C-alpha positions as YAML, in Angstrom:
chain: A
units: angstrom
residues:
- id: 1
  name: MET
  ca: [161.48, 55.95, -179.56]
- id: 2
  name: LYS
  ca: [161.86, 54.47, -183.05]
- id: 3
  name: ARG
  ca: [165.54, 53.76, -182.36]
- id: 4
  name: ILE
  ca: [164.63, 51.93, -179.15]
- id: 5
  name: ASN
  ca: [161.98, 49.85, -180.94]
- id: 6
  name: LEU
  ca: [164.50, 48.99, -183.64]
- id: 7
  name: PHE
  ca: [166.98, 47.97, -180.94]
- id: 8
  name: PHE
  ca: [164.37, 45.69, -179.36]
- id: 9
  name: SER
  ca: [163.59, 44.23, -182.80]
- id: 10
  name: PHE
  ca: [167.25, 43.27, -183.28]
- id: 11
  name: TYR
  ca: [167.15, 41.59, -179.88]
- id: 12
  name: ILE
  ca: [164.13, 39.52, -180.88]
- id: 13
  name: LEU
  ca: [165.92, 38.55, -184.11]
- id: 14
  name: THR
  ca: [168.84, 37.32, -181.99]
- id: 15
  name: VAL
  ca: [166.43, 35.24, -179.89]
- id: 16
  name: VAL
  ca: [164.94, 33.82, -183.10]
- id: 17
  name: ALA
  ca: [168.47, 32.94, -184.22]
- id: 18
  name: LEU
  ca: [168.99, 31.04, -180.96]
- id: 19
  name: PHE
  ca: [165.69, 29.22, -181.56]
- id: 20
  name: ILE
  ca: [166.78, 28.15, -185.06]
- id: 21
  name: PHE
  ca: [170.27, 27.23, -183.88]
- id: 22
  name: SER
  ca: [168.85, 24.94, -181.20]
- id: 23
  name: PHE
  ca: [167.66, 22.57, -183.94]
- id: 24
  name: THR
  ca: [171.20, 22.10, -185.21]
- id: 25
  name: GLN
  ca: [171.70, 20.03, -182.04]
- id: 26
  name: VAL
  ca: [168.78, 17.61, -182.54]
- id: 27
  name: ASP
  ca: [170.11, 14.15, -181.69]
- id: 28
  name: LEU
  ca: [170.86, 12.14, -184.82]
- id: 29
  name: SER
  ca: [168.77, 9.26, -183.41]
- id: 30
  name: LEU
  ca: [165.71, 11.47, -182.92]
- id: 31
  name: THR
  ca: [163.08, 12.40, -185.49]
- id: 32
  name: LEU
  ca: [160.74, 15.13, -184.27]
- id: 33
  name: SER
  ca: [158.41, 14.96, -187.29]
- id: 34
  name: GLN
  ca: [157.84, 12.76, -190.32]
- id: 35
  name: ALA
  ca: [156.78, 15.73, -192.48]
- id: 36
  name: SER
  ca: [158.98, 15.83, -195.59]
- id: 37
  name: PHE
  ca: [159.56, 19.59, -195.37]
- id: 38
  name: TYR
  ca: [160.69, 19.34, -191.75]
- id: 39
  name: GLN
  ca: [162.82, 16.28, -192.49]
- id: 40
  name: SER
  ca: [164.76, 18.20, -195.13]
- id: 41
  name: LEU
  ca: [165.17, 21.23, -192.85]
- id: 42
  name: GLN
  ca: [166.22, 19.12, -189.88]
- id: 43
  name: LYS
  ca: [168.90, 17.31, -191.87]
- id: 44
  name: SER
  ca: [170.29, 20.61, -193.11]
- id: 45
  name: LEU
  ca: [170.46, 22.02, -189.58]
- id: 46
  name: GLN
  ca: [171.92, 18.78, -188.18]
- id: 47
  name: TYR
  ca: [174.59, 18.86, -190.87]
- id: 48
  name: ILE
  ca: [175.72, 22.25, -189.54]
- id: 49
  name: GLY
  ca: [175.54, 21.12, -185.92]
- id: 50
  name: PHE
  ca: [177.26, 17.76, -186.24]
- id: 51
  name: PHE
  ca: [179.39, 17.89, -189.38]
- id: 52
  name: GLN
  ca: [180.33, 21.58, -189.67]
- id: 53
  name: ARG
  ca: [181.34, 22.19, -186.09]
- id: 54
  name: PRO
  ca: [183.62, 25.22, -186.65]
- id: 55
  name: LEU
  ca: [180.73, 26.95, -188.43]
- id: 56
  name: SER
  ca: [178.33, 25.86, -185.69]
- id: 57
  name: VAL
  ca: [180.64, 27.29, -183.01]
- id: 58
  name: LEU
  ca: [180.96, 30.56, -184.92]
- id: 59
  name: ILE
  ca: [177.17, 30.92, -185.20]
- id: 60
  name: PHE
  ca: [176.55, 30.09, -181.55]
- id: 61
  name: SER
  ca: [179.38, 32.38, -180.41]
- id: 62
  name: ILE
  ca: [177.93, 35.32, -182.36]
- id: 63
  name: ILE
  ca: [174.47, 34.67, -180.93]
- id: 64
  name: SER
  ca: [175.88, 34.42, -177.39]
- id: 65
  name: VAL
  ca: [177.92, 37.62, -177.70]
- id: 66
  name: LEU
  ca: [174.89, 39.49, -179.02]
- id: 67
  name: LEU
  ca: [172.73, 38.20, -176.17]
- id: 68
  name: PHE
  ca: [175.26, 39.46, -173.63]
- id: 69
  name: VAL
  ca: [175.60, 42.81, -175.40]
- id: 70
  name: PHE
  ca: [171.82, 43.29, -175.38]
- id: 71
  name: TYR
  ca: [171.73, 42.16, -171.75]
- id: 72
  name: LEU
  ca: [174.25, 44.83, -170.73]
- id: 73
  name: ALA
  ca: [172.41, 47.43, -172.80]
- id: 74
  name: PHE
  ca: [169.08, 46.57, -171.15]
- id: 75
  name: LEU
  ca: [170.65, 46.84, -167.69]
- id: 76
  name: TYR
  ca: [172.16, 50.22, -168.60]
- id: 77
  name: MET
  ca: [168.80, 51.43, -169.93]
- id: 78
  name: ALA
  ca: [167.11, 50.32, -166.73]
- id: 79
  name: LYS
  ca: [169.74, 52.07, -164.62]
- id: 80
  name: LYS
  ca: [169.08, 55.28, -166.57]
- id: 81
  name: GLU
  ca: [165.32, 54.68, -166.24]
- id: 82
  name: LYS
  ca: [164.93, 54.40, -170.02]
- id: 83
  name: PHE
  ca: [163.57, 50.85, -170.01]
- id: 84
  name: LYS
  ca: [159.81, 51.06, -169.60]
- id: 85
  name: LEU
  ca: [157.56, 48.51, -167.97]
- id: 86
  name: SER
  ca: [155.52, 48.39, -171.19]
- id: 87
  name: SER
  ca: [158.61, 47.16, -173.07]
- id: 88
  name: LEU
  ca: [159.19, 44.50, -170.42]
- id: 89
  name: LYS
  ca: [155.60, 43.30, -170.82]
- id: 90
  name: ILE
  ca: [156.14, 42.83, -174.55]
- id: 91
  name: LEU
  ca: [159.68, 41.44, -174.68]
- id: 92
  name: VAL
  ca: [159.46, 38.81, -171.94]
- id: 93
  name: PRO
  ca: [156.36, 37.02, -173.35]
- id: 94
  name: LEU
  ca: [157.86, 37.19, -176.86]
- id: 95
  name: VAL
  ca: [161.06, 35.55, -175.68]
- id: 96
  name: PHE
  ca: [159.00, 32.92, -173.84]
- id: 97
  name: VAL
  ca: [156.93, 32.09, -176.94]
- id: 98
  name: ILE
  ca: [159.95, 31.89, -179.26]
- id: 99
  name: LEU
  ca: [162.28, 29.86, -177.06]
- id: 100
  name: GLY
  ca: [159.43, 27.82, -175.60]
- id: 101
  name: PHE
  ca: [159.33, 25.98, -178.94]
- id: 102
  name: SER
  ca: [163.10, 25.50, -179.18]
- id: 103
  name: TYR
  ca: [164.90, 22.17, -179.00]
- id: 104
  name: ASN
  ca: [166.68, 21.34, -175.72]
- id: 105
  name: ALA
  ca: [170.00, 21.82, -177.48]
- id: 106
  name: PHE
  ca: [172.48, 21.70, -174.61]
- id: 107
  name: SER
  ca: [171.05, 19.08, -172.29]
- id: 108
  name: TYR
  ca: [169.33, 15.70, -172.45]
- id: 109
  name: ASP
  ca: [167.68, 16.10, -169.03]
- id: 110
  name: LEU
  ca: [164.29, 16.94, -170.54]
- id: 111
  name: PHE
  ca: [164.12, 13.45, -172.03]
- id: 112
  name: ASN
  ca: [164.76, 11.98, -168.60]
- id: 113
  name: TYR
  ca: [161.96, 14.08, -167.12]
- id: 114
  name: ILE
  ca: [159.60, 12.73, -169.78]
- id: 115
  name: PHE
  ca: [160.70, 9.14, -169.28]
- id: 116
  name: ASP
  ca: [160.52, 9.33, -165.48]
- id: 117
  name: ALA
  ca: [156.83, 10.25, -165.74]
- id: 118
  name: LYS
  ca: [156.34, 7.65, -168.47]
- id: 119
  name: ILE
  ca: [157.53, 4.89, -166.13]
- id: 120
  name: LEU
  ca: [154.53, 5.67, -163.96]
- id: 121
  name: THR
  ca: [151.90, 6.59, -166.58]
- id: 122
  name: HIS
  ca: [152.73, 4.09, -169.33]
- id: 123
  name: TYR
  ca: [154.48, 1.22, -167.55]
- id: 124
  name: SER
  ca: [152.61, 1.58, -164.23]
- id: 125
  name: GLN
  ca: [155.85, 1.27, -162.27]
- id: 126
  name: ASN
  ca: [157.48, 3.36, -159.55]
- id: 127
  name: PRO
  ca: [160.29, 5.57, -160.97]
- id: 128
  name: TYR
  ca: [161.98, 5.49, -157.54]
- id: 129
  name: LEU
  ca: [162.39, 1.73, -158.01]
- id: 130
  name: TYR
  ca: [162.73, 1.38, -161.79]
- id: 131
  name: LYS
  ca: [165.18, 3.11, -164.12]
- id: 132
  name: PRO
  ca: [164.93, 3.68, -167.91]
- id: 133
  name: THR
  ca: [167.22, 0.74, -168.75]
- id: 134
  name: ASP
  ca: [164.65, -1.58, -167.16]
- id: 135
  name: PHE
  ca: [162.51, -0.92, -170.25]
- id: 136
  name: VAL
  ca: [164.97, -1.99, -172.92]
- id: 137
  name: ASN
  ca: [162.50, -1.97, -175.82]
- id: 138
  name: ASP
  ca: [161.40, 1.62, -175.39]
- id: 139
  name: PRO
  ca: [162.44, 3.69, -178.45]
- id: 140
  name: MET
  ca: [163.27, 6.72, -176.29]
- id: 141
  name: LEU
  ca: [166.38, 4.95, -175.03]
- id: 142
  name: ASN
  ca: [167.95, 5.50, -178.46]
- id: 143
  name: PHE
  ca: [168.44, 9.23, -177.81]
- id: 144
  name: MET
  ca: [168.61, 9.47, -174.01]
- id: 145
  name: ARG
  ca: [171.48, 9.83, -171.56]
- id: 146
  name: TRP
  ca: [171.72, 8.81, -167.90]
- id: 147
  name: THR
  ca: [169.40, 5.88, -168.48]
- id: 148
  name: HIS
  ca: [170.98, 3.92, -165.63]
- id: 149
  name: ARG
  ca: [169.86, 6.16, -162.76]
- id: 150
  name: LEU
  ca: [166.72, 5.94, -160.61]
- id: 151
  name: TYR
  ca: [164.42, 8.93, -160.23]
- id: 152
  name: PRO
  ca: [166.51, 11.58, -158.39]
- id: 153
  name: TYR
  ca: [163.89, 14.27, -157.72]
- id: 154
  name: GLY
  ca: [161.17, 14.92, -155.18]
- id: 155
  name: PRO
  ca: [157.47, 14.02, -155.37]
- id: 156
  name: SER
  ca: [156.46, 17.56, -156.34]
- id: 157
  name: TRP
  ca: [158.13, 17.07, -159.71]
- id: 158
  name: LEU
  ca: [155.97, 13.99, -160.33]
- id: 159
  name: VAL
  ca: [152.88, 16.01, -159.37]
- id: 160
  name: LEU
  ca: [153.78, 18.47, -162.15]
- id: 161
  name: THR
  ca: [154.91, 16.01, -164.81]
- id: 162
  name: VAL
  ca: [152.63, 12.96, -164.49]
- id: 163
  name: PRO
  ca: [149.51, 14.86, -165.68]
- id: 164
  name: LEU
  ca: [151.44, 16.09, -168.72]
- id: 165
  name: SER
  ca: [152.52, 12.54, -169.49]
- id: 166
  name: TYR
  ca: [148.89, 11.39, -169.35]
- id: 167
  name: ILE
  ca: [147.74, 14.26, -171.58]
- id: 168
  name: GLY
  ca: [150.52, 13.47, -174.09]
- id: 169
  name: LEU
  ca: [149.07, 9.94, -174.51]
- id: 170
  name: ASN
  ca: [152.58, 8.50, -174.92]
- id: 171
  name: PHE
  ca: [153.13, 10.47, -178.15]
- id: 172
  name: PHE
  ca: [156.60, 11.96, -177.94]
- id: 173
  name: LEU
  ca: [156.22, 15.33, -179.70]
- id: 174
  name: PRO
  ca: [153.07, 16.54, -177.86]
- id: 175
  name: THR
  ca: [154.56, 15.39, -174.55]
- id: 176
  name: PHE
  ca: [157.86, 17.11, -175.40]
- id: 177
  name: PHE
  ca: [156.16, 20.46, -175.97]
- id: 178
  name: LEU
  ca: [153.88, 20.05, -172.96]
- id: 179
  name: PHE
  ca: [156.96, 19.68, -170.75]
- id: 180
  name: LYS
  ca: [158.64, 22.63, -172.51]
- id: 181
  name: ALA
  ca: [155.52, 24.76, -172.03]
- id: 182
  name: MET
  ca: [155.20, 23.90, -168.33]
- id: 183
  name: ILE
  ca: [158.84, 24.75, -167.59]
- id: 184
  name: GLY
  ca: [158.59, 27.85, -169.77]
- id: 185
  name: LEU
  ca: [155.51, 29.02, -167.87]
- id: 186
  name: THR
  ca: [157.38, 28.69, -164.58]
- id: 187
  name: PHE
  ca: [160.12, 30.88, -166.12]
- id: 188
  name: LEU
  ca: [157.45, 33.43, -167.04]
- id: 189
  name: GLY
  ca: [155.92, 33.19, -163.57]
- id: 190
  name: SER
  ca: [159.35, 33.60, -161.97]
- id: 191
  name: VAL
  ca: [159.97, 36.80, -163.96]
- id: 192
  name: TYR
  ca: [156.60, 38.12, -162.82]
- id: 193
  name: LEU
  ca: [157.34, 37.28, -159.18]
- id: 194
  name: VAL
  ca: [160.80, 38.88, -159.29]
- id: 195
  name: TYR
  ca: [159.07, 42.06, -160.46]
- id: 196
  name: LYS
  ca: [156.23, 41.84, -157.91]
- id: 197
  name: ILE
  ca: [158.57, 41.17, -154.97]
- id: 198
  name: SER
  ca: [160.92, 43.94, -156.09]
- id: 199
  name: LYS
  ca: [158.00, 46.33, -156.55]
- id: 200
  name: VAL
  ca: [157.01, 45.82, -152.91]
- id: 201
  name: LEU
  ca: [160.47, 45.76, -151.32]
- id: 202
  name: PHE
  ca: [162.72, 47.69, -153.73]
- id: 203
  name: PRO
  ca: [160.36, 49.78, -155.91]
- id: 204
  name: LYS
  ca: [163.11, 51.95, -157.42]
- id: 205
  name: ASN
  ca: [164.95, 48.85, -158.64]
- id: 206
  name: ALA
  ca: [161.99, 46.74, -159.76]
- id: 207
  name: ILE
  ca: [162.64, 46.95, -163.50]
- id: 208
  name: PHE
  ca: [166.41, 46.65, -163.11]
- id: 209
  name: ASN
  ca: [166.05, 43.54, -160.94]
- id: 210
  name: THR
  ca: [163.61, 41.97, -163.39]
- id: 211
  name: ILE
  ca: [165.87, 42.62, -166.37]
- id: 212
  name: PHE
  ca: [168.83, 41.21, -164.47]
- id: 213
  name: PHE
  ca: [166.92, 37.94, -164.14]
- id: 214
  name: ALA
  ca: [164.75, 37.75, -167.26]
- id: 215
  name: PHE
  ca: [167.32, 38.52, -169.97]
- id: 216
  name: ASN
  ca: [170.41, 36.85, -168.54]
- id: 217
  name: PRO
  ca: [171.63, 34.61, -171.42]
- id: 218
  name: LEU
  ca: [172.45, 31.74, -169.07]
- id: 219
  name: ILE
  ca: [168.93, 31.91, -167.59]
- id: 220
  name: LEU
  ca: [167.42, 31.87, -171.10]
- id: 221
  name: ILE
  ca: [169.56, 28.96, -172.26]
- id: 222
  name: GLU
  ca: [169.01, 26.83, -169.16]
- id: 223
  name: GLY
  ca: [165.39, 27.77, -168.54]
- id: 224
  name: LEU
  ca: [163.78, 28.13, -171.95]
- id: 225
  name: VAL
  ca: [166.11, 26.22, -174.29]
- id: 226
  name: SER
  ca: [167.43, 23.32, -172.21]
- id: 227
  name: SER
  ca: [164.34, 23.46, -169.95]
- id: 228
  name: HIS
  ca: [165.82, 22.34, -166.65]
- id: 229
  name: ASN
  ca: [163.44, 21.68, -163.78]
- id: 230
  name: ASP
  ca: [165.21, 24.30, -161.68]
- id: 231
  name: PHE
  ca: [162.57, 26.77, -162.86]
- id: 232
  name: PRO
  ca: [159.58, 25.05, -161.23]
- id: 233
  name: LEU
  ca: [161.79, 24.87, -158.12]
- id: 234
  name: ILE
  ca: [162.51, 28.62, -158.37]
- id: 235
  name: PHE
  ca: [158.92, 29.60, -159.20]
- id: 236
  name: PHE
  ca: [157.48, 28.01, -156.07]
- id: 237
  name: ALA
  ca: [160.32, 29.38, -153.92]
- id: 238
  name: LEU
  ca: [159.60, 32.90, -155.22]
- id: 239
  name: LEU
  ca: [155.90, 32.34, -154.71]
- id: 240
  name: ALA
  ca: [156.66, 31.36, -151.12]
- id: 241
  name: ILE
  ca: [158.67, 34.56, -150.60]
- id: 242
  name: TYR
  ca: [155.92, 36.70, -152.14]
- id: 243
  name: LEU
  ca: [153.23, 35.07, -149.97]
- id: 244
  name: LEU
  ca: [155.43, 35.56, -146.90]
- id: 245
  name: ILE
  ca: [155.66, 39.27, -147.69]
- id: 246
  name: GLN
  ca: [151.87, 39.33, -148.04]
- id: 247
  name: LYS
  ca: [151.57, 37.78, -144.53]
- id: 248
  name: LYS
  ca: [149.99, 34.61, -145.95]
- id: 249
  name: LYS
  ca: [152.18, 32.32, -143.89]
- id: 250
  name: SER
  ca: [150.35, 29.01, -144.36]
- id: 251
  name: PHE
  ca: [150.28, 29.32, -148.14]
- id: 252
  name: SER
  ca: [153.87, 30.55, -148.08]
- id: 253
  name: PHE
  ca: [155.17, 27.48, -146.27]
- id: 254
  name: ALA
  ca: [153.08, 25.21, -148.50]
- id: 255
  name: ALA
  ca: [154.71, 26.79, -151.58]
- id: 256
  name: LEU
  ca: [158.18, 26.44, -150.05]
- id: 257
  name: LEU
  ca: [157.51, 22.80, -149.20]
- id: 258
  name: PHE
  ca: [156.36, 22.16, -152.77]
- id: 259
  name: SER
  ca: [159.53, 23.84, -154.08]
- id: 260
  name: ILE
  ca: [161.70, 21.65, -151.86]
- id: 261
  name: GLY
  ca: [159.75, 18.66, -153.17]
- id: 262
  name: VAL
  ca: [160.83, 19.43, -156.73]
- id: 263
  name: LYS
  ca: [164.60, 19.25, -156.32]
- id: 264
  name: PHE
  ca: [165.43, 19.69, -152.61]
- id: 265
  name: SER
  ca: [167.97, 22.55, -152.92]
- id: 266
  name: THR
  ca: [165.59, 25.27, -151.70]
- id: 267
  name: VAL
  ca: [165.53, 23.56, -148.30]
- id: 268
  name: VAL
  ca: [168.36, 26.00, -147.46]
- id: 269
  name: LEU
  ca: [165.77, 28.81, -147.42]
- id: 270
  name: ILE
  ca: [164.08, 27.45, -144.29]
- id: 271
  name: PRO
  ca: [166.44, 29.40, -141.96]
- id: 272
  name: VAL
  ca: [165.70, 32.55, -143.98]
- id: 273
  name: PHE
  ca: [161.96, 32.14, -143.50]
- id: 274
  name: ALA
  ca: [162.52, 31.44, -139.80]
- id: 275
  name: LEU
  ca: [164.57, 34.64, -139.52]
- id: 276
  name: VAL
  ca: [161.84, 36.70, -141.19]
- id: 277
  name: LEU
  ca: [159.28, 35.28, -138.75]
- id: 278
  name: TYR
  ca: [161.62, 36.11, -135.86]
- id: 279
  name: PHE
  ca: [161.87, 39.75, -136.96]
- id: 280
  name: GLU
  ca: [158.08, 39.89, -137.20]
- id: 281
  name: LYS
  ca: [157.70, 38.37, -133.74]
- id: 282
  name: ILE
  ca: [159.96, 40.95, -132.08]
- id: 283
  name: LYS
  ca: [158.23, 43.64, -134.16]
- id: 284
  name: LYS
  ca: [161.42, 44.79, -135.82]
- id: 285
  name: ASN
  ca: [161.74, 46.03, -139.39]
- id: 286
  name: ILE
  ca: [162.85, 43.21, -141.67]
- id: 287
  name: PRO
  ca: [166.19, 44.05, -143.38]
- id: 288
  name: TRP
  ca: [165.13, 42.59, -146.70]
- id: 289
  name: GLU
  ca: [168.34, 43.49, -148.48]
- id: 290
  name: ASN
  ca: [170.33, 41.47, -145.95]
- id: 291
  name: ILE
  ca: [167.73, 38.70, -146.10]
- id: 292
  name: PHE
  ca: [168.34, 38.29, -149.83]
- id: 293
  name: LEU
  ca: [172.11, 38.46, -149.39]
- id: 294
  name: LEU
  ca: [171.76, 35.65, -146.85]
- id: 295
  name: SER
  ca: [169.55, 33.76, -149.32]
- id: 296
  name: LEU
  ca: [172.21, 34.22, -151.98]
- id: 297
  name: GLY
  ca: [174.88, 32.85, -149.67]
- id: 298
  name: LEU
  ca: [172.73, 29.84, -148.76]
- id: 299
  name: SER
  ca: [171.91, 29.18, -152.42]
- id: 300
  name: LEU
  ca: [175.65, 29.10, -153.17]
- id: 301
  name: PHE
  ca: [176.02, 26.63, -150.30]
- id: 302
  name: ALA
  ca: [173.35, 24.47, -151.96]
- id: 303
  name: VAL
  ca: [175.35, 24.61, -155.20]
- id: 304
  name: LEU
  ca: [178.45, 23.49, -153.30]
- id: 305
  name: LEU
  ca: [176.58, 20.54, -151.78]
- id: 306
  name: ALA
  ca: [175.20, 19.50, -155.18]
- id: 307
  name: THR
  ca: [178.69, 19.78, -156.69]
- id: 308
  name: LEU
  ca: [180.21, 17.60, -153.97]
- id: 309
  name: ARG
  ca: [177.45, 15.04, -154.48]
- id: 310
  name: THR
  ca: [177.89, 14.83, -158.27]
- id: 311
  name: THR
  ca: [179.75, 17.41, -160.37]
- id: 312
  name: PHE
  ca: [179.18, 21.11, -160.99]
- id: 313
  name: GLN
  ca: [176.73, 21.97, -163.77]
- id: 314
  name: PRO
  ca: [176.02, 25.45, -165.25]
- id: 315
  name: TRP
  ca: [172.31, 25.30, -164.45]
- id: 316
  name: TYR
  ca: [173.10, 25.02, -160.74]
- id: 317
  name: LEU
  ca: [173.60, 28.80, -160.87]
- id: 318
  name: ILE
  ca: [169.91, 29.45, -161.64]
- id: 319
  name: PHE
  ca: [169.09, 29.45, -157.92]
- id: 320
  name: PRO
  ca: [171.89, 31.90, -156.92]
- id: 321
  name: LEU
  ca: [171.16, 34.14, -159.91]
- id: 322
  name: THR
  ca: [167.53, 34.33, -158.83]
- id: 323
  name: MET
  ca: [168.46, 35.41, -155.31]
- id: 324
  name: SER
  ca: [170.99, 37.84, -156.80]
- id: 325
  name: ALA
  ca: [168.25, 39.59, -158.74]
- id: 326
  name: PHE
  ca: [166.93, 41.36, -155.62]
- id: 327
  name: VAL
  ca: [170.32, 42.85, -154.77]
- id: 328
  name: ALA
  ca: [171.53, 43.16, -158.35]
- id: 329
  name: ARG
  ca: [172.41, 46.86, -158.06]
- id: 330
  name: LYS
  ca: [175.30, 45.99, -155.78]
- id: 331
  name: ALA
  ca: [178.53, 45.80, -157.77]
- id: 332
  name: TYR
  ca: [179.81, 42.80, -155.82]
- id: 333
  name: VAL
  ca: [176.67, 40.92, -156.95]
- id: 334
  name: LEU
  ca: [176.13, 42.32, -160.44]
- id: 335
  name: ILE
  ca: [179.65, 42.00, -161.85]
- id: 336
  name: PRO
  ca: [180.45, 38.50, -160.51]
- id: 337
  name: SER
  ca: [177.02, 37.29, -161.70]
- id: 338
  name: PHE
  ca: [177.74, 38.58, -165.19]
- id: 339
  name: ILE
  ca: [181.21, 36.99, -165.23]
- id: 340
  name: ALA
  ca: [179.82, 33.66, -164.01]
- id: 341
  name: SER
  ca: [177.15, 33.71, -166.72]
- id: 342
  name: VAL
  ca: [179.74, 34.37, -169.43]
- id: 343
  name: PHE
  ca: [181.95, 31.48, -168.32]
- id: 344
  name: MET
  ca: [178.99, 29.09, -168.07]
- id: 345
  name: VAL
  ca: [177.81, 29.95, -171.58]
- id: 346
  name: LEU
  ca: [181.41, 29.45, -172.74]
- id: 347
  name: ILE
  ca: [181.04, 25.83, -171.63]
- id: 348
  name: TYR
  ca: [178.33, 25.42, -174.25]
- id: 349
  name: VAL
  ca: [180.60, 26.86, -176.91]
- id: 350
  name: VAL
  ca: [182.96, 23.98, -176.14]
- id: 351
  name: TYR
  ca: [180.00, 21.57, -176.09]
- id: 352
  name: VAL
  ca: [178.95, 22.69, -179.56]
- id: 353
  name: PHE
  ca: [182.49, 22.27, -180.85]
- id: 354
  name: MET
  ca: [183.27, 18.80, -179.51]
- id: 355
  name: THR
  ca: [180.18, 17.41, -177.63]
- id: 356
  name: ASP
  ca: [180.49, 15.78, -174.24]
- id: 357
  name: TYR
  ca: [181.52, 12.51, -175.88]
- id: 358
  name: ALA
  ca: [184.99, 13.83, -176.65]
- id: 359
  name: LYS
  ca: [187.79, 12.46, -174.48]
- id: 360
  name: GLU
  ca: [189.18, 15.92, -173.71]
- id: 361
  name: TYR
  ca: [185.77, 17.46, -172.94]
- id: 362
  name: PRO
  ca: [185.62, 16.83, -169.16]
- id: 363
  name: SER
  ca: [189.08, 18.27, -168.50]
- id: 364
  name: ILE
  ca: [188.46, 21.36, -170.68]
- id: 365
  name: ILE
  ca: [185.13, 22.01, -168.98]
- id: 366
  name: ALA
  ca: [186.67, 21.52, -165.54]
- id: 367
  name: ASN
  ca: [189.34, 24.11, -166.38]
- id: 368
  name: ILE
  ca: [186.73, 26.61, -167.59]
- id: 369
  name: GLU
  ca: [184.70, 26.09, -164.43]
- id: 370
  name: TYR
  ca: [187.76, 26.40, -162.19]
- id: 371
  name: VAL
  ca: [189.02, 29.58, -163.88]
- id: 372
  name: GLY
  ca: [185.54, 31.08, -164.12]
- id: 373
  name: LEU
  ca: [184.53, 30.46, -160.53]
- id: 374
  name: SER
  ca: [187.95, 31.64, -159.31]
- id: 375
  name: VAL
  ca: [187.59, 34.90, -161.23]
- id: 376
  name: VAL
  ca: [184.07, 35.30, -159.84]
- id: 377
  name: ALA
  ca: [185.23, 34.75, -156.25]
- id: 378
  name: ILE
  ca: [188.22, 37.09, -156.57]
- id: 379
  name: THR
  ca: [186.12, 39.80, -158.25]
- id: 380
  name: ALA
  ca: [183.43, 39.61, -155.56]
- id: 381
  name: LEU
  ca: [186.06, 39.79, -152.82]
- id: 382
  name: VAL
  ca: [187.81, 42.79, -154.38]
- id: 383
  name: LEU
  ca: [184.52, 44.64, -154.85]
- id: 384
  name: LEU
  ca: [183.50, 43.89, -151.28]
- id: 385
  name: LEU
  ca: [186.72, 45.53, -150.12]
- id: 386
  name: ILE
  ca: [185.98, 48.70, -152.10]
- id: 387
  name: PRO
  ca: [183.02, 50.21, -150.19]
- id: 388
  name: LYS
  ca: [182.41, 53.13, -152.56]
- id: 389
  name: VAL
  ca: [181.89, 50.75, -155.46]
- id: 390
  name: SER
  ca: [180.21, 47.84, -153.74]
- id: 391
  name: THR
  ca: [177.57, 49.84, -151.87]
- id: 392
  name: LYS
  ca: [176.50, 52.01, -154.77]
- id: 393
  name: HIS
  ca: [172.75, 51.70, -155.55]
...
């Protein structure tokens, strides 16, 4: 028991290291605090992140490798039934608290979320009609990206973010952490719902499924560090699934509609819900394993559509990884998901080394994505063709 607790302690130290590392990426045009102690610390960390890039890459690579090693170890412990629910209840909230205060190191999207709400709350304008560059004197423009685009999300996202913008009173730091906390809470809620749904439908795999989702390094980086709004999308989709299982159909469809209103991609789940209702109508047992495999396939289709509309981004895999969690014991889901996560985190290693400003960055990233997704597809296909491996539970 002491060895296990020590192992968990080392994991938390790795998470703390990721938290500290995130501040090496604070934009040089952004000051989070005027406190002299913080100013000195921030400059030291920024020096590593921006002017000692080989060292920065080494640190981030070590942290990433450790996160994946712990992730595999946790999955193995769960498979052997050595990972207790009590440990899950301690580790997940700890990770949430630590990374909930991290800097959004690998994405500038959080700043856009804040500014989109600010257009409505501070400037009293419609973000669907006005873009950040229409407010040229706003100091946030100094450290933002994608300032030329109109609001690209659904009304549900405004419902979640506008109150936070009002509460933040147009002060950047409180608003920043309010947004981080809200997205972090939807991560926490999503972990809880993955467990609750699994406990009802796949009780033997409940802890394994939850670990698959909660400790995936890509999920942690995109959800708690970079704080993408895919997690509110996922939370309400999972809530819809849970309510559907509980026969609360009206609330279920309301939750699904709200999820779609965040970022639209979960609209692909409508046929899944219709299929579940059809099975109920003809009084036939619902093949939930196949339902989630169908959901996984449709989520990948949503990723394809988003990629064709813009370009592929690592956080697009949050939706498929969530659906994968419920069938994670299948080799043709587990192994490709792990490989995909490794390749997507590798993208951030390149980001840390050269930033997305570098001329060669887009082509290098495109190659990583092409190779990674090709390996994932080939691996899944091979495992599907080996029944003894792919159907093992």
